Biopython code that builds the backbone (N, CA, C, O; Angstrom):
import numpy as np
from Bio.PDB.StructureBuilder import StructureBuilder

atoms = [
    (1, "UNK", "N", (98.609, 120.399, 79.381)),
    (1, "UNK", "CA", (97.949, 121.001, 78.254)),
    (1, "UNK", "C", (96.648, 121.629, 78.733)),
    (1, "UNK", "O", (95.903, 121.018, 79.498)),
    (2, "UNK", "N", (96.384, 122.823, 78.294)),
    (2, "UNK", "CA", (95.190, 123.555, 78.688)),
    (2, "UNK", "C", (94.233, 123.665, 77.514)),
    (2, "UNK", "O", (94.661, 123.703, 76.360)),
    (3, "UNK", "N", (92.945, 123.715, 77.802)),
    (3, "UNK", "CA", (91.933, 123.965, 76.783)),
    (3, "UNK", "C", (91.379, 125.356, 77.052)),
    (3, "UNK", "O", (90.761, 125.594, 78.090)),
    (4, "UNK", "N", (91.599, 126.268, 76.123)),
    (4, "UNK", "CA", (91.193, 127.656, 76.310)),
    (4, "UNK", "C", (90.092, 128.025, 75.324)),
    (4, "UNK", "O", (90.210, 127.721, 74.137)),
    (5, "UNK", "N", (89.018, 128.677, 75.788)),
    (5, "UNK", "CA", (87.962, 129.094, 74.864)),
    (5, "UNK", "C", (88.445, 130.259, 74.002)),
    (5, "UNK", "O", (89.158, 131.143, 74.476)),
    (6, "UNK", "N", (88.048, 130.247, 72.733)),
    (6, "UNK", "CA", (88.346, 131.361, 71.828)),
    (6, "UNK", "C", (87.034, 131.836, 71.222)),
    (6, "UNK", "O", (85.974, 131.286, 71.520)),
    (7, "UNK", "N", (87.101, 132.829, 70.394)),
    (7, "UNK", "CA", (85.916, 133.449, 69.809)),
    (7, "UNK", "C", (85.004, 132.427, 69.129)),
    (7, "UNK", "O", (85.482, 131.509, 68.463)),
    (8, "UNK", "N", (83.700, 132.589, 69.299)),
    (8, "UNK", "CA", (82.725, 131.722, 68.645)),
    (8, "UNK", "C", (82.464, 130.419, 69.378)),
    (8, "UNK", "O", (81.852, 129.515, 68.809)),
    (9, "UNK", "N", (82.913, 130.290, 70.631)),
    (9, "UNK", "CA", (82.653, 129.077, 71.397)),
    (9, "UNK", "C", (83.549, 127.908, 71.014)),
    (9, "UNK", "O", (83.320, 126.783, 71.458)),
    (10, "UNK", "N", (84.561, 128.159, 70.199)),
    (10, "UNK", "CA", (85.501, 127.117, 69.788)),
    (10, "UNK", "C", (86.612, 127.040, 70.840)),
    (10, "UNK", "O", (86.945, 128.040, 71.476)),
    (11, "UNK", "N", (87.168, 125.866, 71.010)),
    (11, "UNK", "CA", (88.237, 125.698, 71.990)),
    (11, "UNK", "C", (89.558, 125.427, 71.290)),
    (11, "UNK", "O", (89.597, 124.810, 70.226)),
    (12, "UNK", "N", (90.633, 125.892, 71.897)),
    (12, "UNK", "CA", (91.960, 125.724, 71.343)),
    (12, "UNK", "C", (92.842, 125.077, 72.404)),
    (12, "UNK", "O", (92.797, 125.451, 73.576)),
    (13, "UNK", "N", (93.644, 124.102, 71.979)),
    (13, "UNK", "CA", (94.584, 123.483, 72.906)),
    (13, "UNK", "C", (95.794, 124.396, 73.069)),
    (13, "UNK", "O", (96.300, 124.962, 72.100)),
    (14, "UNK", "N", (96.236, 124.523, 74.289)),
    (14, "UNK", "CA", (97.375, 125.383, 74.580)),
    (14, "UNK", "C", (98.262, 124.653, 75.578)),
    (14, "UNK", "O", (97.749, 124.047, 76.519)),
    (15, "UNK", "N", (99.556, 124.694, 75.402)),
    (15, "UNK", "CA", (100.453, 123.969, 76.297)),
    (15, "UNK", "C", (101.428, 124.895, 76.997)),
    (15, "UNK", "O", (101.546, 126.072, 76.656)),
    (16, "UNK", "N", (102.115, 124.355, 77.966)),
    (16, "UNK", "CA", (103.116, 125.117, 78.703)),
    (16, "UNK", "C", (104.386, 124.273, 78.780)),
    (16, "UNK", "O", (104.330, 123.044, 78.804)),
    (17, "UNK", "N", (105.513, 124.946, 78.819)),
    (17, "UNK", "CA", (106.801, 124.277, 78.987)),
    (17, "UNK", "C", (107.509, 124.883, 80.188)),
    (17, "UNK", "O", (107.406, 126.080, 80.454)),
    (18, "UNK", "N", (108.215, 124.049, 80.892)),
    (18, "UNK", "CA", (108.968, 124.505, 82.052)),
    (18, "UNK", "C", (110.394, 123.985, 81.944)),
    (18, "UNK", "O", (110.623, 122.867, 81.482)),
    (19, "UNK", "N", (111.325, 124.782, 82.361)),
    (19, "UNK", "CA", (112.718, 124.377, 82.407)),
    (19, "UNK", "C", (113.052, 124.071, 83.864)),
    (19, "UNK", "O", (112.962, 124.944, 84.727)),
    (20, "UNK", "N", (113.432, 122.843, 84.123)),
    (20, "UNK", "CA", (113.751, 122.449, 85.494)),
    (20, "UNK", "C", (115.245, 122.603, 85.739)),
    (20, "UNK", "O", (116.065, 122.298, 84.873)),
    (21, "UNK", "N", (115.577, 123.069, 86.900)),
    (21, "UNK", "CA", (116.970, 123.184, 87.319)),
    (21, "UNK", "C", (117.217, 122.078, 88.338)),
    (21, "UNK", "O", (117.064, 122.280, 89.542)),
    (22, "UNK", "N", (117.600, 120.912, 87.838)),
    (22, "UNK", "CA", (117.743, 119.733, 88.682)),
    (22, "UNK", "C", (119.187, 119.551, 89.125)),
    (22, "UNK", "O", (120.130, 119.907, 88.418)),
    (23, "UNK", "N", (119.327, 118.991, 90.306)),
    (23, "UNK", "CA", (120.658, 118.596, 90.756)),
    (23, "UNK", "C", (121.038, 117.329, 89.984)),
    (23, "UNK", "O", (120.164, 116.683, 89.407)),
    (24, "UNK", "N", (122.305, 116.967, 89.963)),
    (24, "UNK", "CA", (122.707, 115.740, 89.261)),
    (24, "UNK", "C", (121.955, 114.497, 89.768)),
    (24, "UNK", "O", (121.611, 113.613, 88.983)),
    (25, "UNK", "N", (121.705, 114.437, 91.082)),
    (25, "UNK", "CA", (120.985, 113.290, 91.639)),
    (25, "UNK", "C", (119.537, 113.274, 91.152)),
    (25, "UNK", "O", (119.006, 112.222, 90.797)),
    (26, "UNK", "N", (118.904, 114.450, 91.138)),
    (26, "UNK", "CA", (117.521, 114.540, 90.660)),
    (26, "UNK", "C", (117.433, 114.194, 89.176)),
    (26, "UNK", "O", (116.503, 113.515, 88.741)),
    (27, "UNK", "N", (118.408, 114.667, 88.409)),
    (27, "UNK", "CA", (118.426, 114.377, 86.974)),
    (27, "UNK", "C", (118.543, 112.875, 86.726)),
    (27, "UNK", "O", (117.870, 112.325, 85.854)),
    (28, "UNK", "N", (119.395, 112.228, 87.492)),
    (28, "UNK", "CA", (119.577, 110.778, 87.365)),
    (28, "UNK", "C", (118.279, 110.042, 87.718)),
    (28, "UNK", "O", (117.898, 109.087, 87.041)),
    (29, "UNK", "N", (117.604, 110.491, 88.779)),
    (29, "UNK", "CA", (116.353, 109.866, 89.190)),
    (29, "UNK", "C", (115.267, 110.060, 88.128)),
    (29, "UNK", "O", (114.505, 109.134, 87.848)),
    (30, "UNK", "N", (115.192, 111.247, 87.539)),
    (30, "UNK", "CA", (114.215, 111.501, 86.475)),
    (30, "UNK", "C", (114.478, 110.618, 85.266)),
    (30, "UNK", "O", (113.541, 110.101, 84.658)),
    (31, "UNK", "N", (115.747, 110.441, 84.914)),
    (31, "UNK", "CA", (116.106, 109.544, 83.810)),
    (31, "UNK", "C", (115.654, 108.120, 84.108)),
    (31, "UNK", "O", (115.135, 107.426, 83.233)),
    (32, "UNK", "N", (115.856, 107.693, 85.349)),
    (32, "UNK", "CA", (115.456, 106.343, 85.745)),
    (32, "UNK", "C", (113.936, 106.185, 85.685)),
    (32, "UNK", "O", (113.438, 105.179, 85.181)),
    (33, "UNK", "N", (113.196, 107.173, 86.198)),
    (33, "UNK", "CA", (111.728, 107.129, 86.134)),
    (33, "UNK", "C", (111.254, 107.074, 84.689)),
    (33, "UNK", "O", (110.342, 106.319, 84.351)),
    (34, "UNK", "N", (111.882, 107.880, 83.842)),
    (34, "UNK", "CA", (111.518, 107.889, 82.422)),
    (34, "UNK", "C", (111.751, 106.535, 81.779)),
    (34, "UNK", "O", (110.918, 106.068, 81.002)),
    (35, "UNK", "N", (112.865, 105.902, 82.088)),
    (35, "UNK", "CA", (113.179, 104.589, 81.524)),
    (35, "UNK", "C", (112.170, 103.539, 81.993)),
    (35, "UNK", "O", (111.747, 102.687, 81.212)),
    (36, "UNK", "N", (111.791, 103.603, 83.264)),
    (36, "UNK", "CA", (110.807, 102.650, 83.797)),
    (36, "UNK", "C", (109.455, 102.852, 83.123)),
    (36, "UNK", "O", (108.819, 101.881, 82.713)),
    (37, "UNK", "N", (109.013, 104.093, 83.005)),
    (37, "UNK", "CA", (107.719, 104.383, 82.367)),
    (37, "UNK", "C", (107.721, 103.939, 80.902)),
    (37, "UNK", "O", (106.733, 103.388, 80.418)),
    (38, "UNK", "N", (108.832, 104.178, 80.200)),
    (38, "UNK", "CA", (108.944, 103.766, 78.809)),
    (38, "UNK", "C", (108.859, 102.248, 78.686)),
    (38, "UNK", "O", (108.223, 101.731, 77.768)),
    (39, "UNK", "N", (109.498, 101.539, 79.607)),
    (39, "UNK", "CA", (109.471, 100.080, 79.593)),
    (39, "UNK", "C", (108.057, 99.547, 79.823)),
    (39, "UNK", "O", (107.616, 98.631, 79.130)),
    (40, "UNK", "N", (107.353, 100.118, 80.792)),
    (40, "UNK", "CA", (105.979, 99.695, 81.068)),
    (40, "UNK", "C", (105.090, 99.978, 79.858)),
    (40, "UNK", "O", (104.294, 99.128, 79.460)),
    (41, "UNK", "N", (105.226, 101.175, 79.271)),
    (41, "UNK", "CA", (104.432, 101.543, 78.090)),
    (41, "UNK", "C", (104.689, 100.559, 76.944)),
    (41, "UNK", "O", (103.745, 100.069, 76.323)),
    (42, "UNK", "N", (105.958, 100.271, 76.665)),
    (42, "UNK", "CA", (106.295, 99.379, 75.561)),
    (42, "UNK", "C", (105.804, 97.959, 75.795)),
    (42, "UNK", "O", (105.379, 97.287, 74.854)),
    (43, "UNK", "N", (105.856, 97.496, 77.037)),
    (43, "UNK", "CA", (105.335, 96.165, 77.359)),
    (43, "UNK", "C", (103.830, 96.104, 77.129)),
    (43, "UNK", "O", (103.325, 95.145, 76.546)),
    (44, "UNK", "N", (103.112, 97.133, 77.590)),
    (44, "UNK", "CA", (101.659, 97.178, 77.399)),
    (44, "UNK", "C", (101.314, 97.246, 75.921)),
    (44, "UNK", "O", (100.381, 96.580, 75.472)),
    (45, "UNK", "N", (102.049, 98.036, 75.165)),
    (45, "UNK", "CA", (101.803, 98.152, 73.731)),
    (45, "UNK", "C", (102.021, 96.812, 73.035)),
    (45, "UNK", "O", (101.224, 96.418, 72.183)),
    (46, "UNK", "N", (103.080, 96.120, 73.387)),
    (46, "UNK", "CA", (103.350, 94.817, 72.783)),
    (46, "UNK", "C", (102.252, 93.805, 73.137)),
    (46, "UNK", "O", (101.871, 92.993, 72.294)),
    (47, "UNK", "N", (101.742, 93.845, 74.373)),
    (47, "UNK", "CA", (100.648, 92.952, 74.755)),
    (47, "UNK", "C", (99.421, 93.209, 73.889)),
    (47, "UNK", "O", (98.795, 92.265, 73.406)),
    (48, "UNK", "N", (99.076, 94.458, 73.691)),
    (48, "UNK", "CA", (97.905, 94.798, 72.875)),
    (48, "UNK", "C", (98.099, 94.381, 71.427)),
    (48, "UNK", "O", (97.173, 93.880, 70.790)),
    (49, "UNK", "N", (99.299, 94.587, 70.909)),
    (49, "UNK", "CA", (99.579, 94.176, 69.521)),
    (49, "UNK", "C", (99.462, 92.665, 69.372)),
    (49, "UNK", "O", (98.951, 92.174, 68.366)),
    (50, "UNK", "N", (99.934, 91.933, 70.367)),
    (50, "UNK", "CA", (99.844, 90.466, 70.315)),
    (50, "UNK", "C", (98.385, 90.022, 70.326)),
    (50, "UNK", "O", (98.017, 89.106, 69.590)),
    (51, "UNK", "N", (97.561, 90.645, 71.137)),
    (51, "UNK", "CA", (96.137, 90.326, 71.143)),
    (51, "UNK", "C", (95.515, 90.578, 69.785)),
    (51, "UNK", "O", (94.744, 89.756, 69.290)),
    (52, "UNK", "N", (95.847, 91.720, 69.173)),
    (52, "UNK", "CA", (95.283, 92.051, 67.858)),
    (52, "UNK", "C", (95.716, 91.057, 66.802)),
    (52, "UNK", "O", (94.930, 90.721, 65.916)),
    (53, "UNK", "N", (96.956, 90.575, 66.874)),
    (53, "UNK", "CA", (97.437, 89.569, 65.910)),
    (53, "UNK", "C", (96.608, 88.301, 66.000)),
    (53, "UNK", "O", (96.398, 87.616, 64.999)),
    (54, "UNK", "N", (96.140, 87.992, 67.199)),
    (54, "UNK", "CA", (95.318, 86.790, 67.404)),
    (54, "UNK", "C", (93.848, 87.041, 67.096)),
    (54, "UNK", "O", (93.029, 86.126, 67.189)),
    (55, "UNK", "N", (93.508, 88.273, 66.731)),
    (55, "UNK", "CA", (92.122, 88.591, 66.425)),
    (55, "UNK", "C", (91.296, 88.930, 67.645)),
    (55, "UNK", "O", (90.072, 89.033, 67.554)),
    (56, "UNK", "N", (91.940, 89.104, 68.782)),
    (56, "UNK", "CA", (91.241, 89.450, 70.020)),
    (56, "UNK", "C", (91.415, 90.945, 70.281)),
    (56, "UNK", "O", (92.166, 91.627, 69.584)),
    (57, "UNK", "N", (90.720, 91.431, 71.277)),
    (57, "UNK", "CA", (90.801, 92.846, 71.621)),
    (57, "UNK", "C", (91.029, 92.998, 73.109)),
    (57, "UNK", "O", (90.397, 92.309, 73.910)),
    (58, "UNK", "N", (91.917, 93.887, 73.483)),
    (58, "UNK", "CA", (92.156, 94.168, 74.887)),
    (58, "UNK", "C", (92.325, 95.675, 75.023)),
    (58, "UNK", "O", (93.085, 96.295, 74.279)),
    (59, "UNK", "N", (91.605, 96.259, 75.985)),
    (59, "UNK", "CA", (91.800, 97.676, 76.252)),
    (59, "UNK", "C", (92.330, 97.849, 77.671)),
    (59, "UNK", "O", (92.793, 96.892, 78.292)),
    (60, "UNK", "N", (92.259, 99.062, 78.171)),
    (60, "UNK", "CA", (92.895, 99.418, 79.441)),
    (60, "UNK", "C", (92.427, 98.564, 80.621)),
    (60, "UNK", "O", (93.246, 98.043, 81.378)),
    (61, "UNK", "N", (91.106, 98.423, 80.777)),
    (61, "UNK", "CA", (90.575, 97.761, 81.984)),
    (61, "UNK", "C", (91.033, 96.305, 82.096)),
    (61, "UNK", "O", (91.602, 95.936, 83.124)),
    (62, "UNK", "N", (90.810, 95.460, 81.078)),
    (62, "UNK", "CA", (91.283, 94.069, 81.249)),
    (62, "UNK", "C", (92.806, 93.953, 81.293)),
    (62, "UNK", "O", (93.345, 93.044, 81.924)),
    (63, "UNK", "N", (93.484, 94.858, 80.632)),
    (63, "UNK", "CA", (94.936, 94.787, 80.668)),
    (63, "UNK", "C", (95.469, 95.109, 82.059)),
    (63, "UNK", "O", (96.436, 94.492, 82.506)),
    (64, "UNK", "N", (94.865, 96.048, 82.735)),
    (64, "UNK", "CA", (95.293, 96.393, 84.097)),
    (64, "UNK", "C", (94.965, 95.279, 85.093)),
    (64, "UNK", "O", (95.659, 95.105, 86.095)),
    (65, "UNK", "N", (93.909, 94.537, 84.807)),
    (65, "UNK", "CA", (93.520, 93.454, 85.714)),
    (65, "UNK", "C", (94.578, 92.368, 85.673)),
    (65, "UNK", "O", (94.453, 91.357, 86.364)),
]
sb = StructureBuilder()
sb.init_structure("model")
sb.init_model(0)
sb.init_chain("A")
sb.init_seg("    ")
for serial, (resi, resn, name, xyz) in enumerate(atoms, 1):
    if name == "N":
        sb.init_residue(resn, " ", resi, " ")
    sb.init_atom(name, np.array(xyz, "f"), 0.0, 1.0, " ", f" {name:<3s}", serial, name[0])
structure = sb.get_structure()
């Protein structure tokens, strides 16, 4: 995502999309990476939700530790 200046000193978010031409092996590997990242994200989210249920707070730094 890019931040581009527009008239009046205001900034506008602008994004780009790319179409990848992957081999079947590359596509399979990307799917696997995506599944791993999703699993890590969901685990971290559940940890934070559990802390909040207990009335505690946890952000990025202590969670990574």
